[in-house]
N, C-alpha and C positions, 0 to 999 in steps of 0.2 A: 422427462417433464415433471414427474412426481418429486424427484430429488431436488429439482430446481425450485419447485413450489415450497418444499419443506425448508430449504435454505432462505427463501424469500420471507416466509412467515417468521423464521428465527430472527432474521435481520429486522423485521418490523418490531418484534418484541424488544430487541436490543435498542431500537430507536425510540422506545417509550410507548408504543402502541399496545394496548392491553388486548390480548387475543386468547380466548379460552380454547380448550380442546374441542368443544362442541362447535365453535365458530370455525376452527380449522377443518373439521369434518364437513361443515356446510360449504366451505370453499371448494373442496374436492368434489362434492356432489354437484355444485353449480357448474363447475367446469366440465364434468361428465355430460351435462345436459346441453350447455351452450357450445362446447367444443373449443378448439384453439385455432380454427381456420381464420376466423375474423378477429383481428387483434383488438379492436375496440370493444367487442362483446366480451372477449376474454378479460380485458382490463376492468370493465364495469362489473363483471361477475365476481372478480376477486375483491374489488373495492367495496361492493355492496355487502359481501359476507364477512369481510375481515375488519372493516373500519366502522365502528359504531359511534364514534365521537368525531366531531368536526376538527378537533385538535390533531387527530391522526392523519388527516388528509394530506398535509404538506409532506409528511414522512413517506406516505404511500406514493405520492406523485414523484418524489425524488428517487425512491428506490426501484419502482417498477421498471423504468427503462434500463436500469443497470442490470437487472436480472433477465429481462425478457426483450431487450433490444429497444432502441429508440431512434433518434435522429442519427443517421450515419455520418461518419466523419467526412467532411468535404473532400472530393477527389483531388489528388495532387497531379500536377502537369509536369511533363518532362520538358524543361526549358531547352535542353540540348537538342531536342528532336528536330527542330526546324532551323538549326544553325548551319551556316556554311562551314566547310572544312577549315577555312581560315579562322573563323570566329571560335570554333571548337578548340583549335590548336592554341589560340591566344589564351583562352580561359584555362586550358590544361596547363599551360606554361605558368600562368599566374598562381594557380592553386599550389604549385610546388613551393611557393614562397612561405606558406603557412605550416604550422606544426601539424602533426598527424591528427590530433583530436579535432582541431578546427577544420582541417581539410575534409575529414570524413563527413561532418555535419553539413558543410558547404556543398559537398558533392550530392548529399541526399536532397538538399533543397533544390539544387539545380536539376537533378534527375527525377524529382518528384517521387522519392521513395519514402515510405513510412518507416518508422522504427520497427524492428523485428521483435517478436515475442521475447527472444533471448535478451535483447537490449533493454526492453521494458522491465524484465525480471531483474536484471542487474541494477537498474536505476531504483527499483523498489527496495532491493536489498541495501543499496548504498544510502538511500535517504531515510530509511526506517519505515517506509510505507507498508512493508510486510506486517508490521505490528500495529498499524493504525486501525482503530475501530470506531472512530467518531467522525461522522460525515461533515461536521462543521469545519474540519481541517482539509477538506478535499482541495480547495483552491490553493491553500498554503503548500500542500505536498506537490501539486502541479508546478507551482512556482519554484519549489525546491529542486524538482527534477530538471526544469529549464535552466536553473542556475548550475546544476551539475553538468549539463550539456554545454555550458558556457555560451548561452544565447546572446548575451551582451557582446562578448568578444566576436562572435560570428557576425553580428550586425555591423560592427566596426570593420571587420575584415571584408565583408561584402561591399561596404561603402568605399573602402580603399581600392578594392579590385575594380569597382565601377569607374573610379577616377582614373585608374591606370588604363582601362579600356578606352576611355575618352581620349587620353593622351596618345593611344595607339591608333586613333582614327575612327573609332566606332561612333556613329551618329547619335545625337541626343535622343531622337525618336526611338531608335533601336534600344538604347540604354534604358529609357523610360519603360519600354515594353518588357524588357528583361526584369527590371526592378519590380514591376507590378506582379509578374508571374512568381518571382521568388518570394515576395511578401505574402501572396496568396498561399503558397506552399508552406510558409512559416506559420501562418494562422491555422492551416490544416494540421500541422504537426503539434501546435499548442492544443488544439481541440482533441487530438489523439491522446496527449498526455493527461488532459483533464478527464476524459472519459475513462482512461485506464485507472487513474487515481480513484475515481468514484466506484468503479467496478471492484477494485481491490479492497477498498474500505468496506463496501457492501458485503463482500465475501467474508471478510474478517468479522463483521458484525454478526453474520449468520453462524459463525463458529464460537462466538462468545458464550460462555456458560450463562444460563438464565439467572443464576444468583449473582449478587454483587461480587465483584472481584475481591479476593482476599488480599491481605497486605503483601504477601510474598509476590503475588502476581503484579500488584501495583508498583512494587519496588523496582521491577524490571520493565516497566512500561515507559517508553520515551515520553519526555515532558510534553512534546507537541501533540501526542495522542491522548493525553489525559483529559477527561471531561471535568466539568465543574463538580460533579458528584465525586469523582475520583479524588480531586484536590481536597474536598471537604474531609474525606477519609484520611488522606495523608497529613493534613494539617493537625489532626487529632493524634496521629501516631508519631509525629516528629519528636515529641518530648520523650516518648518511650524509646525511640531509636537513639536519641541522645544519651539517655541513661545507660543503654547497653554500651555505647561508645565510651562513655565516661569510665565505666568499670574496666573495660579492656585497656584504655589508655592509662588509668591509674595503676593497674597491675604492672603494665610494661614499665612505667616510670619508677615504680617501687623496685623492680628487678634491676633497673639501670641506675639506681640512686648513687652508687659509689663513684661513677664518673671516671675521669682521667687521673693518672698518677700526679700527685702534687709533690714534686721533688724537694722543695724547700721545707715544706711541712713535715715530710718524712724524715729529713735530716735532723730537724729540731726535736721531733718526737723520740728519736733514737739516741740522743746525746747521753741519756741515762744508761744506755746499753753499750757505751764506749764507741758509738758510731756504727755498731752492727745493726743492719736494717731488720730488726725483729718485728717492728710495727710499720705497716704500709698505710700511708694516708692518701686519700683520693680527694680530688675536687668534686663537689656536688655539681651535677648537671643543672643548668638553668632550665628548669622544667616548664616554665610558663612563657610562651612567646608573646611578643608584642605584635599586634596585628592591625594592618590597615587594609580594608576591603572595599573595592569599588565594583558595584553591581550594575549591569545593564538590565533595566526593567522595561525595555521596549516589548512589543507584542511577542516577538519570537523568543524572548529570553525571560519573560515575566515569571513563569512557574519555576524555572530553574533558580533564578535569583531569590525568589521568595522563600523557597525551601532552604537555600543555602544560608540566608540570613537567619532563618528560624533555627537551623542547626548551630550556627555560630553563637547566637545569643543564649541558646540552651546549654552551651558548654562554656559559659563565661568564667566559671570558677577555675577553668584550666588555662585561661589566658590572662596575662597581666593587664592589658588594656586593648580595647578595640575601638578604632575609629572607622565608622561605616559611612559610605557614600553611595548614592544612587544617581544614575544618569539616563537620560534619553537624548535630548538635544542640549541639555545643560546639566550641571552638577549640583547636587544638594547634599549637605551634611545631615545625615539622618540619625546619628547616635543619640542626640537629645530626645528623639521620639521614643527611645527604649528606656529612658530613665524613669524608674518607678512605674513602669507600664508592662502589661503582659505583652510578650513578643508578637503574638498573633494580632492583637489590637494595634500595636505600633506599626507593624508591616501594613495592615489594612489602611491606616492613616496615611502612610507614605504613598501607597498605590493610588489612593483617592486623590492625593495632592498632585501626583504625576500621572495623569491618564495616559494609556498607551497610544501610540500612533505608528502607522506604517511609513517606512521610508523616511523617518525623521531623525534617525540615530546620528549623533556626532560625537564620537569618542574623542577625537582630536581636540575639539573645543573644550570638552570636559577635562581632559588632561591638562590643558593649558590653564584652565580655571583652578585646578588643583595646585599646579605649580605656583600660581600667583597668590593663593590665599591659604593653602594648607600644607605647604612643603615642610613646615616644622614638625608635622606629625610623623615624619619618616626620618629614622636615623639607623645607625649600624646594628641596632638590636631589632629592627622591624622586619617582619615578613610582609611584603606587599603582595596582595592577592587581587587579581582581576577575574571577575566572573562575567563572561561575555562571549559572543561568537566572532568578534573581531571584524564585524561588518560596519562600515563607516559611512554608507550612503554616498560614496565617492567624494567625501570631504577629506581635508588634509589630516592624515593620521597622527601628525605630530610625533614622529619617531624620535626627534631630538629630546622631547620631554620624557618619553619612555626610557631613553638611554640615561638621562639624568637620574630618574627614579631607580633604575637598575644599579647604577653606581652608588647611590646614596643608601639603599636598603641592604639588609642582610641577605634576603632572598626575594626573588621575584617569581611568583607562581601564577600561572594562568589556568583557569578551569573553563573548558570550551565544550559545549554539547555537540558540536559538529565534527564529523569524521575528518581526518586529515586530507582525504581525497577532495573535499570541498574548499580547503583553504586556498586562497588566491583566486577563486572563481568569483565573477561578478564584482561586488563591492567589498569583497573580503580583503583585509589588509593583514591577515594572520601570518602570512609568510614573511612579512616584514617585522612583526612583533615577536614571533616565536624565537628567533636567534638571541633575543635580548633576555629571555626568561631562563631561570635556572631549571625549571621544568614546566611542561605543558601537559595537563591531564584532560583526557576526554571523559566527560561525564554527561551522558544523555538520559540517565535514569536516576531515581533517588538512591538506588542501591550503589551505583557508581559514584554518586555525589558523596554518600556516606563513606565510601572507601577513600575518596580524595581527602575528606576532612580528617579521617583517621590517619592517613599518611602525613598530612600537614602537621598535625599535633604530635606525631611520633618522632619527627625529625628534630634533632637537637638545635 
């Protein structure tokens, strides 16, 4: 219990509650006197000694049940338990129609089985929850885990199975009963994921160093787990990072300056030597690329796109021309915002003009808008860069437009913060976009984003 209390106090501090050593000692003294047998007395004892300001109460109330237990996850029911042998056989036969991942989750919902600790740990690793330490992203990570489990596809599969059972002769009353039980189990599973996300983030908060994270740590923290304070630090450091990249790229370009052999120029230069190739002439590399960048600035992508734009405009002297666009549910040309303006102020103006929204992303519509109005910005010298997670809110992805852009541009590169395991899940169209790209780079942290930019400007 003492270790748990120490972690709880550390998490409160990470959440912004000011707690001195003396107040921590008071909390332990209070618990020695009131004991832990009565949960409410235990809770009030900790709250009285640890929270001295009303602004800390919401943080306390949110973290306490995550460390010391709260409302239990609703129990799940075994739908198969009261089925006749004929019904069970029919369902078993229909389950074989679906792929292994869908079938496993459907069986869990039918049998009323919660996710195992091993399965939860795998989801935490896959979605980046292991590194999250900001409670405001709890629901977002829960949704991300549901997406990894393909909840949407499971719902469609269950509906399809219900229709087939009806065709096989199962009564509507029995089908309605089964659907209600399965839906209750699904809500219980969603509650389990939400509680797990909160507990994992709370534990990570308790392990966060008391001092503000250094740049090296922030460079490797996933965008989705960055706090507003973290972003303030990174905004100030992007220009320094860009300077380091510029020096590295300039050195690499200097070493590669000779380029490819220019046969005609070599022959002309050696006429004075009777045609003997004493002097070798090379073509200079075209060192500065022409860039068109389209950034998704919806809620899930905002930090990634903001930092990407900051890097691109801090490295403008290494690029011939940049045409920048931003989109959520529509496309906007944002390059004029950066004319004679500090990049941070320009990005702030763009973000204010295009406020974030959940489930409103429409890349397909934005691509079509680009084709209609800005296609002349792309030619055989252009590197076309997309920064986004490929999630399109089930709208038309306009693969035909992306194919046209791939043919028209010199290179098509996609930077995506999501791991490939999540591509194609839910509303992700990434599996359709990826084959059209020359390369797809996963960049979930500023460090990975900097490597992607370095690689982008390194290629001829």
